[in-house]
C-alpha positions as CSV (number, residue, x, y, z in Angstrom):
1,M,0.0,0.0,0.0
2,S,1.4,3.4,-1.1
3,F,2.0,6.2,1.4
4,A,-1.0,8.2,0.0
5,H,-3.3,5.2,0.5
6,K,-2.1,4.7,4.1
7,A,-2.5,8.4,4.9
8,L,-6.0,8.4,3.5
9,F,-6.9,5.2,5.4
10,L,-5.6,6.7,8.7
11,M,-7.6,9.9,8.2
12,I,-10.8,8.0,7.5
13,R,-10.3,5.8,10.6
14,S,-9.7,8.8,12.8
15,L,-12.8,10.6,11.6
16,Y,-14.8,7.4,12.1
17,I,-13.7,7.2,15.8
18,F,-14.4,10.9,16.2
19,Q,-17.9,10.4,14.9
20,Q,-18.6,7.5,17.2
21,V,-17.7,9.6,20.3
22,C,-19.8,12.6,19.2
23,S,-23.5,12.6,19.5
24,W,-25.5,12.8,16.3
25,W,-28.2,15.2,17.6
26,L,-26.1,17.4,19.9
27,H,-22.9,17.9,18.0
28,P,-22.9,19.3,14.4
29,S,-19.2,18.1,14.1
30,R,-20.5,14.9,12.6
31,W,-21.7,16.8,9.6
32,Y,-18.3,18.5,9.4
33,G,-16.7,15.1,9.4
34,L,-18.8,13.8,6.6
35,L,-18.2,17.0,4.6
36,T,-14.5,16.6,5.1
37,L,-14.6,13.0,3.9
38,A,-16.5,14.1,0.7
39,L,-14.0,16.8,0.0
40,L,-11.0,14.5,0.6
41,G,-12.5,12.0,-1.9
42,M,-13.0,14.7,-4.5
43,V,-9.4,16.0,-4.1
44,Y,-7.9,12.5,-4.1
45,A,-9.8,11.5,-7.3
46,S,-9.5,14.6,-9.3
47,P,-5.8,14.5,-10.4
48,A,-6.3,11.1,-12.1
49,E,-9.4,12.2,-14.0
50,T,-7.7,15.4,-15.1
51,Q,-4.5,13.6,-16.2
52,A,-6.5,11.0,-18.2
53,Q,-8.4,13.7,-20.2
54,S,-5.6,16.1,-21.1
55,L,-6.7,17.6,-24.4
56,Y,-5.3,20.7,-26.2
57,E,-7.2,22.1,-29.2
58,V,-4.5,22.8,-31.9
59,Q,-6.6,24.2,-34.7
60,R,-9.9,24.1,-36.5
61,G,-10.9,23.7,-40.2
62,V,-14.2,24.1,-42.0
63,D,-15.4,20.6,-41.0
64,W,-12.9,19.3,-38.5
65,I,-11.2,20.1,-35.2
66,E,-7.6,18.9,-34.4
67,F,-6.6,17.9,-30.9
68,E,-3.3,17.1,-29.1
69,V,-4.0,14.2,-26.7
70,Q,-1.7,13.8,-23.7
71,N,-2.3,10.3,-22.3
72,P,0.2,9.3,-19.6
73,D,-2.1,6.8,-17.9
74,G,-2.4,4.5,-20.9
75,V,-6.0,4.8,-21.8
76,L,-8.2,7.8,-22.8
77,S,-11.9,7.7,-23.1
78,V,-13.6,11.1,-23.8
79,P,-17.2,11.8,-24.9
80,L,-17.0,13.9,-28.0
81,S,-19.9,16.0,-26.7
82,M,-17.3,17.5,-24.3
83,L,-15.3,18.7,-27.3
84,V,-17.9,19.9,-29.8
85,E,-21.6,20.6,-29.9
86,A,-21.9,19.7,-33.6
87,P,-22.6,16.0,-34.4
88,V,-19.5,14.1,-35.6
89,R,-19.4,12.1,-38.8
90,G,-17.8,9.2,-37.2
91,D,-14.3,9.8,-38.7
92,V,-11.1,10.2,-36.7
93,E,-7.7,10.6,-38.4
94,V,-4.6,9.9,-36.4
95,L,-1.9,12.4,-37.7
96,S,1.0,11.5,-35.4
97,T,1.8,9.5,-32.3
98,T,4.5,9.1,-29.7
99,R,5.1,6.1,-27.4
100,G,6.8,5.6,-24.1
101,M,6.7,3.7,-20.8
102,P,3.7,3.9,-18.6
103,A,3.7,6.8,-16.1
104,Q,3.8,4.4,-13.1
105,N,6.9,2.8,-14.6
106,L,8.9,6.0,-14.8
107,S,9.6,5.9,-11.1
108,G,11.0,2.4,-11.3
109,Q,8.5,1.1,-8.8
110,A,5.9,-0.3,-11.1
111,G,5.3,-4.0,-10.8
112,V,3.2,-6.6,-12.6
113,E,0.1,-5.5,-10.8
114,D,0.4,-1.9,-12.1
115,L,0.8,-3.1,-15.7
116,S,-2.1,-5.5,-15.3
117,A,-4.3,-2.6,-14.1
118,I,-3.7,-0.7,-17.3
119,T,-4.6,-3.7,-19.3
120,Q,-7.8,-4.3,-17.3
121,K,-8.7,-0.6,-17.7
122,A,-8.4,-0.9,-21.5
123,A,-10.4,-4.1,-21.5
124,A,-13.2,-2.4,-19.4
125,L,-13.5,0.1,-22.2
126,G,-13.7,-2.6,-24.9
127,I,-10.4,-1.6,-26.5
128,S,-7.0,-3.4,-26.6
129,S,-3.8,-3.5,-28.5
130,S,-5.6,-5.4,-31.3
131,H,-7.9,-2.4,-32.0
132,P,-6.9,0.7,-34.0
133,I,-5.1,3.4,-32.1
134,A,-8.1,5.6,-32.3
135,E,-11.7,4.8,-33.0
136,V,-15.1,6.4,-32.7
137,I,-17.9,4.4,-31.0
138,P,-21.1,5.7,-32.6
139,F,-24.1,6.3,-30.4
140,A,-27.3,8.4,-30.9
141,G,-26.9,12.1,-31.6
142,E,-23.8,13.7,-30.1
143,H,-23.0,10.9,-27.6
144,S,-20.2,9.3,-29.6
145,E,-17.1,8.5,-27.6
146,L,-13.5,8.8,-28.8
147,Q,-11.4,6.0,-27.3
148,V,-7.6,6.0,-27.6
149,S,-5.9,2.8,-26.6
150,L,-2.2,3.1,-25.6
151,W,-1.2,-0.1,-23.9
152,N,0.4,-2.8,-26.2
153,G,2.1,-4.9,-23.5
154,S,5.3,-3.0,-23.3
155,T,4.8,0.7,-24.1
156,I,2.0,3.2,-24.2
157,L,0.9,5.9,-26.6
158,T,1.9,8.9,-24.6
159,S,0.5,11.5,-27.0
160,A,-1.4,11.6,-30.3
161,R,-2.4,14.3,-32.7
162,I,-6.0,13.5,-33.8
163,R,-8.4,15.2,-36.2
164,V,-12.2,14.8,-35.5
165,F,-14.5,15.4,-38.5
166,L,-17.8,17.2,-38.0
167,D,-21.1,16.8,-39.8
168,S,-21.3,19.9,-42.0
169,Q,-24.9,19.2,-43.0
170,R,-26.2,20.2,-39.5
171,P,-26.0,23.5,-37.6
172,S,-22.7,23.6,-35.7
173,G,-22.0,25.2,-32.4
174,A,-18.3,24.3,-32.6
175,G,-17.2,27.9,-32.7
176,V,-16.7,28.4,-29.0
177,A,-17.9,25.1,-27.6
178,G,-14.4,23.7,-27.2
179,R,-13.2,26.5,-25.0
180,A,-16.5,26.7,-23.0
181,L,-16.2,23.0,-22.1
182,G,-12.6,23.1,-20.9
183,V,-10.7,22.1,-24.0
184,R,-7.7,24.4,-24.2
185,Q,-7.0,26.1,-27.5
186,Q,-3.4,26.8,-28.4
187,T,-2.4,30.4,-27.8
188,G,0.6,32.3,-29.0
189,S,2.7,31.6,-32.0
190,P,5.8,29.4,-32.2
191,L,7.3,32.0,-34.5
192,A,7.6,34.5,-31.6
193,T,11.0,33.0,-30.5
194,G,14.0,31.5,-32.3
195,T,15.3,31.7,-35.9
196,W,12.9,30.7,-38.7
197,V,13.0,30.4,-42.4
198,R,10.0,30.4,-44.8
199,F,9.3,28.5,-48.0
200,G,6.4,29.3,-50.3
201,I,4.3,26.3,-51.3
202,Q,2.1,26.5,-54.4
203,E,0.8,22.9,-54.6
204,S,-0.1,20.2,-52.1
205,G,2.5,17.4,-52.0
206,L,5.5,15.8,-50.4
207,Y,8.5,18.2,-50.3
208,Q,12.2,17.5,-49.8
209,L,14.4,19.6,-47.6
210,R,18.2,19.5,-47.9
211,P,20.8,20.9,-45.5
212,S,22.2,23.1,-48.3
213,E,18.8,24.8,-48.9
214,L,18.3,25.5,-45.2
215,T,21.8,26.8,-44.6
216,E,21.5,29.1,-47.6
217,A,18.4,30.6,-46.0
218,S,20.1,30.8,-42.5
219,A,23.5,29.9,-41.2
220,S,21.8,28.7,-38.0
221,F,21.0,25.4,-39.7
222,T,24.7,24.5,-40.2
223,G,25.4,21.1,-38.6
224,I,22.3,21.1,-36.4
225,D,21.1,18.2,-34.3
226,S,18.5,16.3,-36.4
227,D,16.1,16.2,-33.5
228,Q,16.0,20.0,-33.3
229,L,14.7,20.4,-36.9
230,Q,11.0,21.3,-36.9
231,C,8.6,22.5,-39.6
232,W,5.3,24.2,-39.1
233,G,2.5,25.3,-41.3
234,R,-1.3,25.7,-41.7
235,P,-3.8,23.8,-43.8
236,G,-4.4,25.2,-47.3
237,V,-7.7,26.9,-46.4
238,E,-8.5,30.5,-45.9
239,L,-8.6,32.0,-42.4
240,P,-12.1,32.6,-41.1
241,E,-13.7,35.9,-42.2
242,V,-15.6,36.4,-38.9
243,N,-13.4,38.0,-36.3
244,T,-15.0,36.0,-33.5
245,A,-14.3,32.7,-35.1
246,P,-11.4,30.6,-33.7
247,R,-8.1,31.1,-35.5
248,I,-6.6,28.3,-37.5
249,S,-3.3,28.0,-35.6
250,L,0.1,26.9,-36.9
251,Q,0.7,23.2,-36.4
252,Q,3.9,21.2,-36.4
253,L,4.2,18.9,-39.4
254,P,5.7,15.5,-39.0
255,L,9.1,15.0,-40.8
256,H,10.7,11.9,-42.2
257,L,14.4,12.3,-41.7
258,N,17.3,10.5,-43.2
259,D,20.5,11.7,-41.5
260,G,22.7,8.7,-42.0
261,G,22.2,7.7,-38.4
262,D,24.7,10.2,-37.0
263,G,22.1,12.5,-35.5
264,V,23.4,15.5,-37.4
265,F,21.5,17.0,-40.3
266,D,24.2,17.9,-42.9
267,G,25.8,16.9,-46.1
268,N,23.5,14.8,-48.3
269,D,20.9,14.2,-45.6
270,Q,17.3,14.6,-46.5
271,A,14.1,15.6,-44.7
272,W,10.6,15.0,-46.2
273,V,7.5,16.9,-45.2
274,Y,3.9,16.9,-46.6
275,M,2.4,20.4,-47.0
276,E,-0.9,21.6,-48.4
277,G,-1.0,24.3,-51.1
278,P,-3.5,27.1,-51.2
279,S,-6.0,25.0,-53.3
280,V,-7.1,21.8,-51.5
281,T,-9.4,18.9,-52.1
282,R,-11.8,17.8,-49.4
283,V,-14.7,15.4,-49.1
284,A,-18.0,17.3,-49.3
285,A,-21.1,16.6,-47.2
286,D,-22.5,14.4,-49.9
287,G,-19.5,12.2,-50.0
288,N,-18.1,13.6,-53.3
289,L,-14.7,15.2,-53.7
290,E,-14.6,19.0,-54.0
291,H,-11.9,21.6,-54.4
292,R,-11.5,24.8,-52.6
293,V,-9.5,27.7,-54.1
294,H,-7.8,30.2,-51.8
295,D,-9.2,33.6,-52.9
296,S,-6.5,35.7,-51.3
297,S,-3.2,33.9,-51.9
298,T,-1.4,31.7,-54.5
299,Q,0.9,30.3,-51.8
300,T,0.9,28.8,-48.4
301,Y,4.0,28.9,-46.3
302,L,6.2,26.3,-44.6
303,Y,8.2,27.6,-41.6
304,C,11.3,25.7,-40.4
305,T,13.5,26.2,-37.3
306,S,16.8,24.8,-36.1
307,E,16.0,25.4,-32.5
308,G,13.1,23.1,-31.8
309,D,12.7,21.2,-28.6
310,P,13.8,17.6,-29.4
311,S,11.2,16.2,-27.0
312,T,8.3,17.7,-29.0
313,S,9.6,17.1,-32.5
314,L,7.2,15.1,-34.7
315,R,8.6,12.4,-36.9
316,M,7.1,10.1,-39.6
317,D,8.0,6.4,-39.7
318,M,7.6,5.0,-43.2
319,G,7.7,1.5,-41.9
320,A,9.0,-1.7,-43.5
321,P,7.6,-3.0,-46.8
322,T,4.9,-5.6,-46.3
323,D,2.9,-8.0,-48.5
324,A,-0.3,-6.2,-47.8
325,L,-2.8,-5.7,-50.6
326,I,-2.1,-2.5,-52.5
327,R,-5.2,-0.7,-53.8
328,E,-4.7,0.2,-57.5
329,E,-7.9,2.2,-58.0
330,G,-9.4,5.2,-56.3
331,R,-11.3,8.4,-56.9
332,Q,-9.5,11.3,-58.5
333,L,-10.7,14.9,-58.8
334,A,-9.6,16.8,-61.9
335,W,-10.6,20.5,-61.8
336,I,-10.0,23.9,-63.3
337,E,-11.0,27.2,-61.9
338,E,-9.5,30.3,-63.6
339,D,-10.0,33.8,-62.1
340,L,-9.3,35.8,-65.2
341,R,-11.9,38.6,-65.5
342,K,-15.0,40.3,-64.1
343,S,-18.3,40.7,-65.9
344,E,-17.3,44.3,-66.7
345,D,-13.7,45.4,-67.4
346,K,-14.2,48.4,-65.1
347,I,-14.7,46.1,-62.1
348,R,-11.4,45.1,-60.7
349,S,-12.2,43.9,-57.1
350,G,-14.3,41.4,-55.3
351,R,-14.1,37.7,-54.6
352,Q,-16.2,36.5,-57.6
353,W,-14.2,36.3,-60.8
354,L,-14.9,34.6,-64.1
355,G,-12.8,32.3,-66.3
356,Q,-12.8,31.5,-70.0
357,T,-15.2,33.4,-72.2
358,L,-17.5,31.8,-74.8
359,Q,-19.0,34.1,-77.5
360,A,-22.7,33.3,-77.8
361,T,-23.4,35.6,-80.8
362,G,-24.1,34.0,-84.2
363,A,-23.3,30.3,-84.5
364,A,-22.7,28.2,-81.4
365,S,-19.1,28.4,-80.2
366,S,-17.1,25.8,-78.3
367,A,-13.9,25.6,-76.4
368,S,-11.8,22.8,-74.7
369,I,-11.8,23.5,-71.0
370,L,-10.0,20.6,-69.3
371,Q,-7.9,17.6,-70.5
372,V,-7.3,14.5,-68.3
373,D,-4.4,12.1,-68.9
374,E,-6.1,8.9,-70.2
375,S,-3.5,6.7,-68.4
376,H,-5.2,7.7,-65.1
377,V,-8.7,6.7,-66.2
378,V,-10.1,3.2,-65.6
379,P,-12.0,2.1,-68.7
380,N,-15.8,1.9,-68.3
381,S,-15.6,3.6,-64.8
382,P,-18.3,6.1,-63.8
383,M,-17.5,9.8,-64.2
384,R,-19.2,12.8,-62.6
385,V,-19.0,16.2,-64.4
386,T,-20.1,19.4,-62.8
387,S,-19.6,23.0,-64.0
388,Q,-20.8,26.5,-63.3
389,W,-21.6,29.1,-65.9
390,V,-22.6,32.7,-66.0
391,G,-24.4,34.2,-69.0
392,R,-26.0,37.5,-70.0
393,S,-28.1,37.8,-73.0
394,L,-31.5,39.2,-74.3
395,A,-32.3,35.7,-75.5
396,P,-32.2,32.4,-73.6
397,V,-28.6,30.9,-73.5
398,T,-28.0,27.2,-73.4
399,V,-24.6,25.7,-72.4
400,A,-23.9,22.0,-73.1
401,Q,-20.9,20.1,-71.8
402,F,-19.2,17.2,-73.5
403,V,-16.8,14.5,-72.5
404,N,-14.9,13.6,-75.7
405,S,-17.8,13.7,-78.1
406,E,-20.6,12.5,-75.7
407,N,-23.0,14.9,-74.2
408,A,-22.6,15.1,-70.5
409,G,-25.7,17.3,-69.9
410,N,-26.6,21.0,-70.0
């Protein structure tokens, strides 16, 4: 029995003897004793509950909220209604994870009983090492429960970056719900301290960073410790227009490092990072892919520093090759949106711009709008074509769209 358990036991025993001596009707001290017991129970239990539900809101998107989960106890089970008022779609994406020994084992005093307790706690929640790292258990309405299982028999998932997707078809109260319910939103900017370099990104993709490129931007990257290299950025979506809306904060991006095993990022070493450009592809509420164009910028920015805290640096593990089935087919979104002109040449401002022009006078005119590489198309597969047109005429105007020579609708 630990010292804390012994102390609590002695206090309860002393209060019990005190209550036996005092008279129930004549002495109100019995009420005081009971109240003291209740307060002691609350104080004793609260640290474990707080520690098991340590959540930090990192940033928000249009239909998702990203959280940093700190989970030293080995198992986290949090009702999603604590985080957001909007119903969730049932999707959770695990962006990054870190593992370590259980908190009890850090002191060197944990035994088999301590590790067994973690395993039993996970089993009581219906999760184990055979389940996914994160899963959403669907219930009616907003009462879904996010469960993160850490214990795998030797180490625990000490932290995880997760993205919870919201149902954008319903009214959402997610704007301030997270802060009102105790989820802490990240404040301040990591760019406020240290030396940083910035790279412009025009398209989403996996980008390679070399020591020569970083040292050319700043000498502070010369011969740095690989664990200190960090890169930060934002998703490729516009910031909210409403001032009261939560800001989309900078987030640290996981890096895949190849430093030759010497722990120093120099020479021909390489770092890989995935970064979104200003125009992104998302899954719409109806399940189809849609694109979103950034109306205010043609670039997003990647920020890198040589002075990161090694204990917080995020890394990607590519993993070893496996014989798992590789999916060779999938959905692809090919799109074009050109902001070339306004309806009148004198108008040079505003968010709504128009693209290619078709002359509707005289005989019908046509133009090739978009070409798709045939090698990327599966023969006889379904294709969905959508377009938006703006016309102005004294007579009715009809626009027909074709895929090759086949009519795809008006």
